[in-house]
C-alpha positions in Angstrom: -28.6 -56.5 -4.0 -26.4 -55.6 -6.9 -25.5 -52.0 -5.8 -24.9 -53.0 -2.2 -21.6 -54.1 -0.8 -21.2 -56.1 2.4 -18.0 -56.4 4.5 -17.1 -59.9 3.4 -17.6 -59.2 -0.3 -15.2 -56.4 -0.6 -12.7 -58.0 -3.0 -14.7 -60.8 -4.4 -15.6 -60.8 -8.1 -17.7 -63.2 -10.1 -15.7 -66.2 -11.2 -16.3 -69.8 -12.5 -13.3 -71.0 -10.5 -13.9 -73.3 -7.6 -10.9 -72.0 -5.7 -10.8 -68.7 -3.9 -7.5 -66.8 -3.5 -6.7 -64.2 -0.9 -4.6 -61.9 -3.1 -4.0 -59.4 -0.2 -2.4 -62.1 1.9 -0.3 -63.3 -1.0 0.9 -59.8 -1.7 1.8 -59.3 2.0 3.7 -62.6 1.9 5.7 -61.6 -1.2 6.6 -58.3 0.3 7.8 -60.0 3.5 9.9 -62.5 1.4 11.4 -59.6 -0.5 12.3 -57.8 2.6 13.9 -60.9 4.2 15.8 -61.9 1.0 19.6 -62.0 1.4 21.4 -60.5 -1.5 25.2 -60.3 -2.1 27.5 -58.2 -4.2 26.1 -55.4 -6.4 22.5 -56.4 -5.8 22.9 -55.9 -2.0 24.6 -52.6 -2.5 21.9 -51.5 -4.9 19.2 -52.5 -2.5 20.9 -50.6 0.3 21.1 -47.4 -1.8 17.4 -47.8 -2.8 16.4 -48.1 0.9 18.4 -45.1 1.9 16.9 -43.1 -1.0 13.3 -44.2 -0.1 13.6 -43.6 3.6 15.7 -40.5 3.4 14.7 -36.8 3.5 14.5 -34.5 0.6 18.0 -33.2 1.4 19.3 -36.8 1.3 17.7 -37.5 -2.1 19.1 -34.2 -3.6 22.6 -35.2 -2.4 22.3 -38.7 -3.8 21.0 -37.3 -7.1 23.8 -34.8 -7.3 26.4 -37.5 -6.6 24.9 -39.9 -9.2 24.8 -37.2 -11.9 28.4 -35.9 -11.2 29.8 -39.5 -11.2 27.9 -40.3 -14.4 29.3 -37.2 -16.1 32.8 -38.1 -15.0 32.5 -41.7 -16.2 31.0 -40.7 -19.6 33.5 -38.0 -20.3 36.1 -39.0 -22.9 38.7 -36.5 -24.0 38.7 -36.1 -27.7 41.9 -36.8 -29.6 43.0 -34.1 -32.0 45.2 -34.5 -34.9 47.8 -31.8 -35.2 
């Protein structure tokens, strides 16, 4: 019986707990709550860009990466002051 697995014991492990948790259902519930969560401001914009990047094609991802890198370079560039 130790090496055999049945359909209802797929995710059950030995435990001394008297309570049984359905972790798959809990994970599905958490994902649904995250999806339905209403964000505002920068968090909403960041989530939108993450969704576009995740669902986008390879061409879309390359364009977003190029845009990010070029804006990062422009923001981090500081002209050096020289003393003459």
